[in-house]
BATORMAR-551875 format. One line per 8 residues: number of its first residue (from 0); their letters; for each residue x, y, z of C-alpha. Coordinates in pm, 1 decimal. Example, Ala and Ser with C-alpha at 12.3 -4.5 7.8 and 13.67 -1.06 7.14 Angstrom:
<nodes>
0) AS) 1230.0/-450.0/780.0; 1367.0/-106.0/714.0 $
</nodes>
This chain:
<nodes>
0) MRFFDRSF) 3232.3/-1140.2/1079.1; 3442.0/-928.0/848.7; 3222.4/-880.7/529.2; 3341.7/-514.0/440.7; 3564.7/-402.2/167.6; 3918.7/-344.1/299.3; 3987.1/-62.0/51.0; 3663.5/122.5/184.7 $
8) WPGRVCCQ) 3746.4/72.3/554.4; 4083.7/70.6/726.9; 4207.0/-212.6/939.6; 4197.7/-255.9/1310.0; 4440.3/39.3/1366.6; 4406.7/407.2/1289.9; 4678.9/661.7/1279.3; 4685.6/991.8/1486.2 $
16) PVRQDGRI) 4948.3/1271.8/1415.4; 5165.8/1343.8/1710.1; 5469.6/1575.5/1755.5; 5802.5/1393.5/1832.8; 6158.6/1510.3/1827.9; 6024.1/1822.8/1653.1; 5876.6/1627.5/1376.2; 5502.6/1486.4/1293.9 $
24) RTKLLRTR) 5495.7/1125.9/1323.9; 5211.4/894.4/1328.6; 5089.3/707.4/1646.9; 4918.1/377.1/1595.0; 4611.0/364.5/1826.3; 4417.1/35.5/1909.3; 4051.6/25.9/1810.2; 3797.2/-15.8/2085.7 $
32) SYSGTVMY) 3441.1/-184.5/2031.9; 3179.9/58.6/1949.3; 2969.7/160.1/2249.4; 2727.5/410.5/2135.3; 2994.8/710.9/2168.4; 2875.4/1042.0/1960.2; 3008.6/1012.0/1624.8; 3100.6/1282.7/1398.2 $
40) VLGTAGHV) 3165.3/1325.1/1031.3; 3432.1/1541.5/851.5; 3388.1/1650.4/472.9; 3671.9/1780.2/261.6; 3603.7/2058.7/-8.5; 3809.3/2248.3/-253.6; 3963.7/2271.9/-591.8; 4111.1/1977.3/-768.6 $
48) DHGKSTLV) 4470.5/1895.6/-698.8; 4493.8/2103.4/-387.7; 4592.4/1808.2/-160.4; 4254.0/1701.8/-16.7; 4342.2/1343.1/-57.7; 4696.7/1358.6/42.2; 4600.6/1549.0/360.7; 4364.4/1281.7/471.9 $
56) KALTGIDP) 4626.7/1034.2/432.5; 4862.7/1219.9/606.4; 4611.9/1248.6/902.1; 4486.2/901.4/898.5; 4743.7/703.5/726.6; 4432.8/581.3/510.8; 4444.4/653.5/122.8; 4101.0/747.6/45.6 $
64) DRLAEEKE) 4135.4/713.2/-309.5; 4033.6/351.1/-348.6; 3961.1/314.0/-704.8; 4235.5/193.8/-953.0; 4177.8/473.0/-1198.5; 4214.7/732.9/-893.3; 4553.2/574.3/-826.8; 4685.6/582.4/-1177.5 $
72) RGLTIDLG) 4545.7/935.6/-1253.3; 4633.6/1090.3/-915.1; 4270.9/1232.6/-910.4; 3983.2/1173.3/-683.4; 3669.0/1070.3/-888.6; 3443.6/933.4/-658.9; 3390.6/961.1/-298.2; 3663.7/848.7/-50.1 $
80) FAWLKLPD) 3634.3/739.6/315.6; 3886.7/726.8/618.8; 3867.2/782.8/981.0; 4047.0/935.2/1272.8; 4046.2/898.3/1630.9; 4105.4/1215.6/1826.6; 4302.1/1258.5/2157.0; 3992.0/1289.7/2344.2 $
88) GKEVSIVD) 3876.4/979.0/2198.1; 3620.7/1093.1/1966.4; 3604.9/898.2/1640.2; 3560.8/1100.6/1339.3; 3473.9/983.9/993.0; 3602.7/1157.5/691.0; 3448.4/1188.4/349.1; 3692.9/1301.2/92.7 $
96) VPGHERFI) 3532.5/1461.6/-225.3; 3628.8/1501.6/-580.7; 3770.1/1849.0/-637.9; 3736.0/1848.8/-1018.9; 3426.8/2016.0/-1180.4; 3323.9/1708.2/-1378.7; 3258.0/1517.7/-1044.8; 3076.4/1784.4/-861.5 $
104) KNMLAGVG) 2766.6/1558.8/-851.9; 2993.4/1294.4/-655.5; 3109.1/1606.0/-452.2; 2754.9/1668.9/-353.7; 2658.3/1300.3/-265.9; 2920.2/1317.7/17.2; 2905.7/1671.0/140.7; 2547.3/1659.6/273.9 $
112) GIDLALLI) 2588.5/1470.2/584.8; 2914.5/1623.0/753.1; 2925.3/1804.3/1078.6; 3255.9/1990.2/1012.8; 3390.5/2094.5/678.6; 3736.8/2132.4/588.0; 3823.8/2375.4/321.6; 4121.6/2299.7/139.4 $
120) VAADEGVM) 4323.9/2560.3/-31.2; 4666.7/2518.9/-173.5; 4918.4/2760.5/-91.6; 5099.0/2770.3/-436.0; 4759.1/2835.4/-616.5; 4506.1/2996.6/-371.4; 4140.9/3064.0/-441.3; 4055.1/2867.5/-734.9 $
128) PQTREHLA) 3712.1/2808.4/-927.3; 3606.0/2514.0/-745.3; 3737.2/2657.2/-413.0; 3450.7/2915.6/-484.9; 3182.0/2655.7/-619.9; 3243.8/2408.7/-314.0; 3235.8/2703.3/-77.5; 2909.4/2803.2/-231.6 $
136) ILDLLGIS) 2768.8/2453.3/-162.4; 2871.8/2456.0/175.9; 2718.6/2791.3/231.2; 2392.0/2695.7/58.2; 2378.0/2366.1/283.7; 2422.1/2560.2/584.5; 2753.3/2420.5/715.5; 2903.6/2656.1/927.3 $
144) RAIVVITK) 3142.8/2474.4/1123.4; 3445.0/2463.2/904.4; 3833.2/2480.6/916.4; 4014.8/2652.0/627.8; 4322.4/2411.3/573.4; 4593.6/2593.3/354.0; 4795.3/2323.2/234.4; 5124.9/2261.1/57.7 $
152) KDLADEEM) 5269.3/2508.2/292.9; 5630.8/2417.0/190.5; 5577.4/2521.1/-185.7; 5511.9/2896.0/-66.3; 5696.9/3153.7/86.7; 5566.2/3381.3/368.6; 5446.2/3671.0/119.8; 5250.2/3417.8/-98.6 $
160) LEIVKLDI) 5093.9/3273.5/211.3; 4993.4/3596.5/347.1; 4847.9/3676.3/-16.7; 4642.9/3354.6/-7.1; 4522.1/3394.5/348.6; 4376.2/3759.6/271.5; 4238.1/3618.7/-48.3; 4054.3/3341.6/166.0 $
168) EEVLKGTA) 3930.9/3590.1/400.5; 3768.0/3804.5/119.8; 3605.4/3506.0/-35.9; 3462.4/3401.0/288.6; 3321.7/3749.8/370.3; 2916.8/3697.4/391.4; 2920.5/3329.9/380.3; 2839.4/3073.3/624.5 $
176) LEGAPMVM) 3212.0/3029.4/660.8; 3310.8/3373.4/738.0; 3538.5/3377.4/1029.2; 3624.8/3014.7/1017.6; 3984.4/2929.6/1169.0; 4274.1/2873.9/935.7; 4547.9/2621.0/965.0; 4846.5/2585.4/763.7 $
184) TSAVTGEG) 4969.1/2249.5/677.8; 5218.8/2059.5/488.4; 5142.5/1683.6/410.8; 5503.0/1633.4/313.3; 5688.1/1781.0/608.6; 5397.7/1704.0/862.2; 5396.1/2076.6/971.1; 5055.5/2207.8/1100.8 $
192) LADLVAAI) 4884.7/1837.0/1138.6; 4899.6/1844.9/1497.2; 4735.4/2199.1/1499.9; 4480.9/2076.9/1268.2; 4376.2/1788.6/1469.6; 4358.0/2004.1/1782.9; 4141.7/2259.4/1587.4; 3912.6/1967.3/1472.8 $
200) ERLLQSTP) 3881.2/1837.9/1837.6; 3818.9/2203.0/1966.8; 3514.3/2252.8/1727.3; 3377.0/1923.1/1780.6; 3366.0/1950.1/2135.0; 3096.5/2249.1/2091.8; 2922.4/2058.7/1805.9; 2594.1/1901.6/1929.6 $
208) PRRDIGKP) 2517.4/1539.2/1854.2; 2268.5/1457.3/1555.0; 1914.4/1468.9/1657.4; 1743.8/1129.7/1720.1; 1356.1/1138.8/1649.8; 1349.1/774.6/1595.3; 1303.9/782.0/1213.1; 1637.8/654.6/1077.2 $
216) RLPVDRVF) 1749.2/745.8/735.5; 2072.3/642.0/555.8; 2105.9/811.1/252.3; 2312.3/549.7/28.7; 2636.9/674.4/-123.4; 2785.2/336.7/-203.1; 2649.6/-11.5/-261.5; 2857.4/-330.8/-339.2 $
224) TMKGFGTV) 2856.1/-700.4/-285.6; 3081.1/-921.5/-77.7; 3104.2/-1282.9/-159.9; 2941.7/-1499.0/106.5; 2770.5/-1197.2/246.1; 2564.6/-1036.1/-37.6; 2461.4/-687.0/-55.7; 2622.8/-391.1/147.6 $
232) VTGTLIDG) 2527.6/-27.7/154.5; 2708.5/270.9/311.3; 2615.1/599.0/419.9; 2587.9/886.7/706.6; 2303.0/801.3/922.3; 2060.4/1059.0/1026.7; 1759.3/1108.8/1256.4; 1754.8/785.5/1417.8 $
240) RLSLGQQV) 1919.2/464.1/1492.9; 1974.2/136.4/1316.8; 2002.4/-196.0/1471.5; 2090.4/-561.5/1375.9; 1780.6/-771.1/1284.7; 1590.8/-464.5/1207.9; 1342.6/-452.6/922.2; 1404.5/-169.2/671.3 $
248) EILPGGQR) 1289.1/-48.8/346.7; 1485.5/77.6/52.9; 1320.9/404.3/-127.3; 1192.3/511.6/-346.6; 1213.9/152.6/-479.0; 1014.4/8.7/-174.6; 1216.0/-304.0/-127.7; 1184.7/-439.6/208.5 $
256) TTIRGLQS) 1483.7/-634.4/391.6; 1652.5/-704.0/729.1; 1981.5/-577.7/841.8; 2189.9/-877.9/900.7; 2521.3/-701.9/980.3; 2635.3/-334.2/1088.0; 2993.7/-218.8/1101.3; 3132.1/141.5/1130.7 $
264) HKKKIETA) 3509.0/204.4/1090.2; 3568.4/-152.4/1027.4; 3420.6/-258.8/1381.0; 3094.6/-483.9/1433.8; 2818.3/-289.3/1614.7; 2485.8/-401.8/1719.4; 2333.7/-27.9/1705.1; 2434.1/273.5/1504.0 $
272) LPGTRVAA) 2349.7/615.0/1633.2; 2274.1/925.6/1422.8; 2613.0/1070.5/1291.0; 2749.2/746.1/1231.9; 2928.8/635.9/895.9; 2764.8/300.9/873.5; 2796.4/-8.8/632.6; 2481.4/-243.9/644.4 $
280) NLAGIAVE) 2470.8/-596.9/523.5; 2118.0/-638.5/379.9; 1939.8/-996.0/345.5; 1761.9/-1127.2/57.4; 1827.0/-802.8/-161.9; 2029.7/-790.8/-487.8; 2302.1/-534.7/-548.3; 2139.7/-432.8/-849.4 $
288) EIQRGMVL) 1808.8/-327.1/-669.4; 2005.9/-42.2/-496.8; 2181.2/248.3/-609.8; 2346.9/556.2/-474.5; 2054.5/820.0/-386.5; 1822.2/563.0/-243.1; 1781.0/576.9/123.0; 1749.2/303.6/388.6 $
296) TTPGWLLP) 1496.8/369.7/652.1; 1226.9/207.7/860.2; 909.1/100.7/684.7; 599.9/284.0/655.8; 672.1/658.0/727.3; 885.0/805.6/464.8; 678.3/866.0/127.9; 884.5/936.9/-200.4 $
304) TRFLDARL) 788.0/1242.5/-407.5; 821.9/1417.2/-722.8; 694.8/1748.2/-611.6; 831.1/1994.5/-367.1; 794.2/2326.4/-229.0; 1113.2/2511.1/-124.2; 1282.1/2824.7/-32.7; 1540.2/2882.5/-292.4 $
312) RAVADLTH) 1867.4/3105.1/-275.3; 2064.8/3174.9/-576.9; 2448.0/3156.4/-547.8; 2618.2/3496.7/-480.3; 2831.0/3474.4/-811.2; 2540.1/3371.2/-1033.6; 2604.4/3520.8/-1386.9; 2257.5/3461.5/-1522.7 $
320) PITHNKMI) 1933.1/3484.6/-1336.5; 1743.9/3157.3/-1255.7; 1404.1/3172.7/-1461.8; 1079.5/3032.4/-1413.6; 1031.1/2683.9/-1561.3; 1417.0/2622.5/-1565.6; 1535.0/2294.7/-1615.2; 1767.3/2177.3/-1337.6 $
328) SFHAGTAE) 1968.5/1889.5/-1168.5; 1826.4/1838.8/-812.6; 2053.5/1726.8/-557.9; 1957.4/1609.5/-193.8; 2122.3/1402.5/34.6; 2315.9/1147.5/-220.0; 2023.6/1172.4/-474.1; 2064.2/1342.9/-810.5 $
336) VSGKLRLL) 1746.7/1392.3/-1006.6; 1671.2/1601.0/-1306.5; 1392.0/1830.0/-1258.4; 1181.2/2152.7/-1346.9; 1154.2/2473.0/-1136.1; 855.8/2685.3/-1095.5; 916.3/3000.0/-936.1; 627.6/3094.5/-718.4 $
344) DRDKLGAG) 674.2/3472.2/-635.4; 877.4/3616.8/-938.3; 967.9/3555.6/-1280.6; 1338.3/3528.2/-1225.6; 1581.5/3499.1/-925.6; 1929.3/3688.2/-933.0; 2261.8/3665.4/-766.6; 2206.4/3616.0/-395.1 $
352) ESGWAQIL) 1837.3/3651.6/-396.2; 1599.2/3416.2/-233.7; 1247.0/3304.1/-324.7; 976.4/3046.0/-325.1; 982.3/2769.0/-567.3; 804.2/2436.2/-655.2; 1016.7/2172.8/-816.7; 882.5/1926.5/-1022.0 $
360) LGHPVAVA) 1126.8/1596.7/-1044.8; 1154.1/1366.9/-1318.6; 1197.9/1064.7/-1071.7; 1054.0/1017.0/-706.3; 1314.8/1092.6/-435.1; 1288.5/995.1/-70.7; 1333.6/1340.1/127.4; 1170.6/1516.8/439.7 $
368) RGDLFIIR) 1086.2/1848.9/536.0; 1382.2/2030.4/635.6; 1623.0/1867.2/411.0; 1867.5/2086.4/227.8; 1923.6/2055.9/-146.1; 2137.3/2192.1/-425.3; 2049.3/2282.4/-803.3; 2265.5/2305.0/-1071.0 $
376) SAAGTLGG) 2263.5/2331.6/-1453.9; 2541.0/2269.0/-1723.8; 2675.3/2619.8/-1620.2; 2723.3/2500.8/-1255.0; 2581.1/2549.1/-933.9; 2283.7/2764.7/-956.4; 2164.4/2775.7/-587.4; 1990.1/2573.5/-317.9 $
384) GMIVDTHP) 1770.8/2592.2/8.5; 1546.1/2406.4/244.5; 1238.4/2170.3/139.0; 937.4/2281.7/345.7; 672.0/2055.5/176.0; 735.8/1718.5/29.6; 365.6/1668.2/-85.1; 202.1/1991.4/-182.9 $
392) RRHRRFQT) -41.4/2081.4/-420.6; 35.0/2259.7/-733.2; 34.4/2621.9/-654.4; -90.7/2917.8/-862.7; 183.9/3182.7/-905.2; 207.0/3540.0/-741.2; -78.7/3416.9/-481.4; -26.7/3614.4/-145.9 $
400) SVIEALEA) -182.4/3337.5/64.1; 15.0/3064.8/-90.7; 345.1/3265.5/-18.3; 219.2/3365.3/357.4; 136.0/2997.3/405.2; 506.7/2893.9/296.1; 662.2/3141.2/508.4; 473.2/3010.2/812.1 $
408) REKGSPED) 567.2/2676.3/738.3; 931.5/2774.1/688.4; 959.8/2888.9/1081.1; 973.0/2535.1/1149.4; 770.2/2519.5/1471.7; 655.8/2180.0/1582.4; 299.9/2287.8/1490.5; 411.8/2409.3/1163.4 $
416) MVLTALGS) 565.6/2082.9/1106.3; 251.7/1894.2/1178.5; 52.5/2093.7/962.4; 300.5/2049.6/685.0; 285.3/1687.2/717.7; -73.2/1663.5/722.5; -72.9/1895.2/416.2; -333.9/1836.1/146.7 $
424) QGFIEMGA) -322.2/1475.3/190.6; -681.8/1443.6/330.0; -754.0/1190.9/596.2; -473.5/1023.6/781.6; -490.5/757.8/1068.6; -337.7/896.5/1405.0; -94.1/598.6/1435.8; 27.3/618.7/1078.1 $
432) FLARCNLS) 62.5/1020.9/1107.7; 275.3/958.0/1419.4; 502.9/752.6/1231.2; 533.0/959.8/916.1; 579.7/1309.5/1071.1; 955.5/1422.9/1081.9; 939.6/1484.5/1447.5; 979.7/1261.7/1752.4 $
440) EEEATRAL) 640.9/1098.6/1879.7; 669.9/1305.5/2208.1; 707.3/1632.8/1976.0; 443.3/1535.4/1721.8; 170.2/1434.2/2004.2; 225.5/1770.4/2198.4; 212.2/1964.8/1878.1; -89.0/1801.2/1766.6 $
448) RSLLAEGR) -256.6/1841.5/2080.7; -222.3/2222.0/2068.0; -352.4/2233.2/1711.0; -666.8/2028.8/1788.3; -738.0/2265.4/2094.7; -701.6/2546.0/1860.0; -931.8/2404.1/1594.0; -649.2/2396.5/1317.2 $
456) VILLGEEG) -643.7/2011.5/1305.3; -967.1/1807.2/1326.3; -983.3/1461.7/1488.2; -1259.6/1221.4/1352.5; -1385.3/923.1/1560.3; -1240.1/822.5/1897.5; -893.8/901.4/1991.8; -648.1/641.8/1922.0 $
464) PRALLISR) -432.7/484.8/1646.1; -724.5/459.6/1425.2; -877.8/811.8/1462.0; -858.3/1016.9/1153.2; -651.6/1344.8/1148.7; -730.0/1617.1/893.9; -613.4/1990.9/865.6; -874.6/2248.5/924.8 $
472) NEWDRVIA) -825.5/2383.8/571.0; -870.5/2028.8/413.7; -1175.1/1981.6/653.8; -1331.6/2296.7/520.7; -1283.8/2173.5/158.5; -1456.6/1852.4/266.9; -1760.8/2045.5/406.3; -1788.1/2273.8/93.9 $
480) ESRRATES) -1755.2/1966.1/-155.4; -2026.2/1782.4/80.8; -2268.5/2064.8/36.8; -2187.8/2100.0/-329.4; -2261.4/1736.3/-402.6; -2573.5/1711.4/-194.6; -2730.3/2054.0/-336.8; -2640.0/1930.3/-695.4 $
488) YHAQFPLR) -2802.8/1598.5/-602.1; -3118.6/1802.1/-484.3; -3134.8/1996.5/-801.1; -3114.0/1671.1/-990.8; -3355.5/1505.5/-814.1; -3577.2/1764.6/-625.9; -3843.8/1497.2/-516.5; -3601.0/1267.3/-338.0 $
496) MGIPKEEL) -3564.2/1277.5/27.9; -3173.2/1330.3/-22.5; -2842.6/1201.8/-165.5; -2789.3/826.5/-92.0; -2486.0/792.8/177.0; -2321.8/551.1/-66.7; -2349.3/813.7/-354.7; -2211.1/1092.7/-133.9 $
504) RSRLKIGP) -1920.1/877.3/-40.0; -1833.9/793.3/-400.9; -1837.4/1159.9/-493.2; -1631.2/1263.9/-217.8; -1400.1/976.3/-287.5; -1349.5/868.5/81.4; -1298.6/529.1/153.5; -1558.2/320.3/339.6 $
512) AHFNAVLE) -1333.1/247.6/632.8; -1332.2/654.4/692.7; -1676.4/758.8/566.6; -1866.6/680.2/875.7; -1630.3/904.4/1109.6; -1663.1/1181.8/815.9; -2026.5/1150.8/823.4; -2074.3/1152.8/1190.3 $
520) RLVAEGVL) -1892.3/1490.2/1203.7; -2081.4/1627.8/907.5; -2404.3/1559.6/1068.1; -2278.1/1685.6/1419.4; -2172.1/2003.9/1289.8; -2510.9/2036.4/1105.0; -2365.3/2054.7/764.0; -2585.0/1772.9/661.4 $
528) VEEKAFLR) -2919.1/1604.0/794.5; -2934.0/1220.3/820.2; -3270.5/1064.4/696.7; -3229.1/693.6/711.9; -3004.6/604.6/425.7; -3019.3/954.8/286.6; -2840.5/1274.1/359.4; -2986.8/1624.5/285.5 $
536) TPSHTIRL) -2914.7/1978.1/354.2; -3093.8/2144.7/645.1; -3292.9/2367.5/417.4; -3409.0/2100.2/169.8; -3777.2/1979.6/172.4; -3959.9/1811.3/-104.1; -4197.9/2067.2/-297.8; -4451.2/1899.1/-532.5 $
544) TPKQRAEA) -4632.5/2111.2/-791.8; -4992.4/2144.9/-830.3; -5002.0/1875.3/-1097.1; -4767.0/1640.2/-902.9; -4978.6/1687.1/-582.3; -5302.2/1589.4/-771.6; -5123.3/1270.7/-943.1; -4980.7/1166.9/-587.1 $
552) DAFLEALA) -5320.5/1219.8/-428.0; -5505.1/1007.6/-678.0; -5275.9/736.4/-656.4; -5310.3/697.7/-290.6; -5660.7/712.3/-310.0; -5686.5/419.6/-555.3; -5462.7/232.8/-312.1; -5680.8/316.6/-18.4 $
560) RNPYSPVV) -6011.6/193.7/-193.4; -5894.0/-188.0/-199.7; -5619.1/-182.7/57.3; -5536.3/-552.2/53.7; -5569.8/-599.7/-326.3; -5481.4/-251.6/-460.7; -5503.6/-228.9/-833.7; -5436.1/88.3/-1006.3 $
568) ESLPEPEL) -5460.1/161.8/-1409.8; -5143.2/334.3/-1391.3; -4824.1/414.7/-1156.2; -4713.3/762.6/-1120.0; -4421.0/887.9/-1312.7; -4108.5/736.4/-1167.2; -3967.6/1027.5/-968.7; -4312.1/1094.5/-794.9 $
576) LNMLLETR) -4356.0/708.9/-719.4; -4011.4/701.5/-573.0; -4078.4/1016.9/-349.8; -4402.4/837.4/-209.1; -4206.2/516.3/-163.9; -3912.9/695.8/30.2; -4142.5/906.2/241.0; -4327.0/572.8/312.8 $
584) QAVKVAEN) -4667.6/691.8/194.2; -4679.9/364.1/11.2; -4453.7/37.6/14.9; -4356.8/-149.2/-294.9; -4332.2/-547.8/-193.0; -4292.3/-659.8/-555.0; -4291.6/-546.5/-910.4; -4637.5/-389.0/-966.5 $
592) VIFAAAAY) -4761.3/-473.4/-617.0; -4761.2/-144.9/-401.5; -4965.1/-119.6/-63.1; -5055.0/217.7/87.0; -4841.0/231.0/409.9; -5128.6/185.5/661.7; -5274.9/-130.8/488.2; -4901.8/-295.7/472.7 $
600) DEMVGGVV) -4857.1/-219.3/831.3; -5181.8/-370.3/914.7; -5092.5/-666.2/707.7; -4749.9/-726.8/853.1; -4877.8/-682.7/1206.1; -5136.6/-944.7/1134.9; -4905.6/-1178.2/991.1; -4648.9/-1163.6/1286.2 $
608) ERLRTGGK) -4915.4/-1172.4/1547.1; -5073.7/-1513.7/1396.5; -4728.3/-1642.6/1391.6; -4633.4/-1587.2/1724.8; -4968.9/-1737.7/1861.9; -4973.6/-2029.8/1594.4; -4613.1/-2091.3/1512.8; -4686.2/-2111.9/1125.1 $
616) ITVAEVRD) -4883.2/-1975.1/833.0; -4956.1/-2050.6/475.6; -5014.7/-1812.2/164.5; -5357.9/-1934.7/166.8; -5421.5/-1846.3/512.5; -5269.4/-1489.6/455.3; -5512.1/-1471.6/163.8; -5827.5/-1532.1/388.9 $
624) MFQTSRKF) -5716.2/-1337.9/660.4; -5723.1/-1021.1/453.0; -5962.4/-1140.3/182.3; -5738.3/-1071.7/-102.1; -5605.2/-1290.5/-384.9; -5321.3/-1537.9/-381.2; -5105.6/-1287.0/-583.0; -5102.1/-1030.6/-326.1 $
632) ALALMEHL) -5058.4/-1292.4/-49.0; -4773.2/-1439.3/-212.7; -4602.9/-1128.9/-289.2; -4634.8/-989.2/63.7; -4480.3/-1330.1/237.1; -4197.4/-1334.9/-46.1; -4129.4/-964.9/88.3; -4129.6/-1060.2/437.7 $
640) DEMKITRR) -3890.2/-1359.7/365.7; -3645.5/-1093.1/199.3; -3682.2/-867.1/485.1; -3572.0/-1162.5/708.9; -3917.5/-1127.8/923.0; -4023.8/-1487.8/804.7; -3852.8/-1779.8/693.2; -4012.1/-2054.7/437.4 $
648) VGDERVLR) -4029.1/-2406.1/554.7; -4192.0/-2632.4/277.5; -4542.3/-2447.0/213.1; -4539.8/-2277.6/555.7; -4379.8/-1959.1/705.1; -4223.5/-1946.6/1045.0; -4090.0/-1637.2/1223.1; -3711.1/-1610.2/1201.6 $
</nodes>
């Protein structure tokens, strides 16, 4: 099935530079079906008109400039794509980025997923402004595997080439690319192309494959539609595999769909591995529903966010400090979102300095802990860094405890990643957590068991997918809020046994499905005491004033004087009466019909025994049994019906 744009993917052959008769020629290589080979992605970087696209075409035979406007103007505007097969059999995808400063946002959408950078510098111009900015971006994104390619060698003499080389070495000092190999080339004569291919092959041989944690993410860098096939998205796959027929989700939109076709390098594949340039044909979704910056992933684990904690580093040549509350453009993966920067440990960040920040975004983005990002303004690239928490609470500035916690999370141990994933979100079921944590299930489970043993994570309920997890800090907060809510209730209603369970659940804002497990733990730890349908603090007791004690005694004595037909002149004030009922010194069976507890128990016992021996009873018989009036007998029997002790059949009652 062929459903992808020919201007995007090459045909069924690829080109490889080879030396023949002292000249560089291209050799056609027949493609082979994808068989799970490790894939790599190269990305170009460099100043406008330094020959990035020309070099890619010379290497691959593919023109990465796919737009008509690009061909007319001779200027790369958007991302271009090609691919190359190395002599050792590795397939290498190439992402060609625009060099013009107006198209930096397009450059950022392509550079994030690369394994190896080709920093392009023209021999006739040397290091230029966008060379420096692209280098700064590569450095901030931690892309250390790179080759510096000096292009247009045929336009410079040896003296100029030496000056350019020294200039590049100076610019690279102190960056992640310091010491990167240099190759001089000419796309016109073909000189140096074979050396460049050899250098690429050599570096990739020591490049580890992308990690596979079973949580695939495909940041979308292009979306289009093909007649007869529908919507197609492309991107560089990270963190997991995608397969034909797999159900996927588009974030942050949340649209669900199914993959009905996969291709890589113009070949149909059934499974795409991490590090693969992928084009995915999606079922039942319109092209208008997807845009660059969204992420295709498996459902249920990745939660879009508008709030991030991050370690931020300013670029080394920053002309004006980054200030607190600065408005920025945030770039991560292929996404670009406006945002506001909150500096947590300083008021401003100078050139080359690092600090902690919270970023509030104008729109949600689908990112994970550990993702790298860039921030820009109208003046250019400001800095970048790593996300350490995707769902943090809003922090107060200049708090030592906050900074220490962020530094611990930055270390990146599996335990720290588990704690970050739990974060401040409260309770989460274990099954959902293992799916959502940005670790493999094996790593997450191992780290989780360690944290449970140390008491840094709390498990509520029986271990299994439905068991609840919560961090120790969050659990301590639940304990404090439980005490505070219960003590507040005691102060408001001192004559009550305790706070009703449902009232506490409502105050804690815990769902019914989770509350029982929470309550069981609170009682087991001695935080609260359970009294039937009520909860109290261990120290709470009901204390009556002398006046209240006298009123209660007088009421109970009145009930006892005529136990089966209790008539009292007046009821105690509501809170005192409620206390007598809750402590079961009296039992209310109907409005204005209250029995002493002993009399109530005797009457219920007598009725039940009569039903067990006789099988049925009438209200009149109950009246006669206790020498009371029909009013009290009827109230008692209707109460027993409500309690599901008896059942009415005509004018008689039987046991349920």
